[in-house]
C-alpha positions in Angstrom: 177.9 -116.2 98.8 179.9 -117.6 96.0 181.7 -121.1 96.6 184.6 -122.5 94.4 186.3 -125.8 94.5 190.1 -125.5 93.6 192.5 -128.5 93.4 196.3 -127.3 94.1 199.0 -129.9 93.9 196.7 -132.7 94.3 194.8 -131.2 97.4 191.2 -130.2 97.1 190.1 -126.7 98.6 186.6 -125.3 99.1 186.6 -121.9 99.0 183.4 -119.8 99.9 183.4 -115.6 99.6 181.3 -114.7 102.2 181.7 -110.7 101.5 183.8 -108.1 99.6 184.1 -104.8 101.1 186.6 -102.4 99.3 189.8 -104.1 99.5 188.9 -106.5 102.3 187.5 -109.8 101.5 186.1 -112.5 104.1 186.5 -116.1 102.9 186.4 -119.6 104.2 188.9 -122.1 102.9 187.9 -125.6 103.9 185.7 -124.3 106.8 188.4 -122.0 108.2 187.5 -118.4 108.1 190.2 -115.9 106.7 190.4 -111.9 106.2 192.1 -111.3 102.8 193.5 -108.1 101.9 193.5 -107.4 98.2 195.9 -105.1 96.3 193.0 -103.3 94.7 189.0 -103.4 95.3 187.3 -106.2 93.3 185.3 -105.2 90.2 181.6 -104.8 90.8 179.9 -107.5 88.8 177.5 -106.2 86.0 174.5 -108.2 85.0 173.3 -107.3 81.6 169.5 -107.6 81.0 168.1 -107.4 77.5 165.1 -105.5 78.6 163.7 -104.0 82.1 161.7 -106.5 84.1 158.1 -106.1 83.6 155.5 -105.6 86.0 152.5 -108.0 85.2 149.5 -105.7 83.9 146.5 -106.5 82.2 146.7 -106.2 78.4 145.6 -102.7 77.6 144.2 -103.3 74.1 141.4 -106.0 73.6 140.0 -107.6 70.4 136.6 -106.6 70.9 137.3 -102.6 70.6 137.8 -102.8 67.2 138.2 -99.4 65.1 137.1 -100.6 61.9 138.6 -101.3 58.6 141.4 -99.0 58.9 142.8 -100.7 62.1 146.3 -102.5 61.8 145.8 -105.6 64.1 148.1 -107.6 66.3 149.0 -111.0 64.6 149.7 -112.5 68.0 149.9 -111.9 71.8 152.9 -109.9 72.9 154.9 -106.9 74.1 155.4 -103.7 72.1 158.9 -102.9 71.8 159.5 -100.2 69.4 156.8 -97.8 67.6 158.6 -96.3 64.2 155.9 -94.2 63.3 153.6 -91.5 64.7 150.4 -89.8 64.0 150.4 -88.0 60.6 153.2 -89.9 59.1 152.5 -91.4 55.5 153.2 -95.3 55.2 153.5 -97.6 52.1 152.1 -101.0 52.3 155.0 -103.3 53.9 156.6 -100.5 55.4 157.6 -101.4 59.3 155.5 -99.5 61.7 156.4 -101.3 65.0 158.1 -104.3 66.6 156.3 -106.6 68.7 158.1 -109.0 70.9 156.1 -112.4 71.0 157.6 -115.8 72.5 161.0 -114.2 72.7 161.0 -113.4 69.3 161.0 -109.8 67.7 158.7 -109.4 65.1 158.3 -106.5 62.5 154.6 -105.2 62.1 154.5 -103.8 58.7 151.6 -101.6 57.2 149.1 -103.8 55.4 148.1 -100.6 53.0 149.0 -97.6 52.0 148.0 -94.5 53.9 148.2 -91.8 56.7 148.5 -92.7 60.4 145.5 -91.5 62.0 146.2 -92.9 65.3 148.7 -95.2 67.3 146.5 -97.2 69.8 149.4 -98.6 71.8 152.9 -97.3 73.7 156.0 -98.8 74.1 156.0 -101.8 76.7 152.3 -102.3 76.4 151.1 -106.0 76.5 148.7 -106.6 73.6 146.4 -109.6 72.8 146.1 -111.3 69.4 143.6 -109.1 67.1 144.1 -106.0 69.2 144.1 -102.7 67.1 147.5 -101.1 66.9 147.4 -98.3 64.5 144.7 -96.7 62.6 145.6 -96.0 59.0 143.5 -93.8 56.7 
């Protein structure tokens, strides 16, 4: 139910919209109910969400499962938004390989060495901890 307060010619009106179905709206003006017929159906309100709601899942990658010196690690805990590479791709030092969201900021994760992607250890939407292995580079 939405409520509005209008002042018309110095008189205050409290308007509550109880429901809208097609071209018929049920409203209350200063406590008096009315059925109002509109010329055309009301537009449905569209709520824009930046990214889908996430279910709470335990982080899938943990720092203690290190794959060794070829592993590119997460610099901070967050959620994987995008993965720009796949196994077999050749990467250069400083090249963006994925995007990590942490504290409502998008952080580009860049390769720390030249090499070939051996394995991508995470998927889009995964929660990761600081120090977790993200990608194995040979």
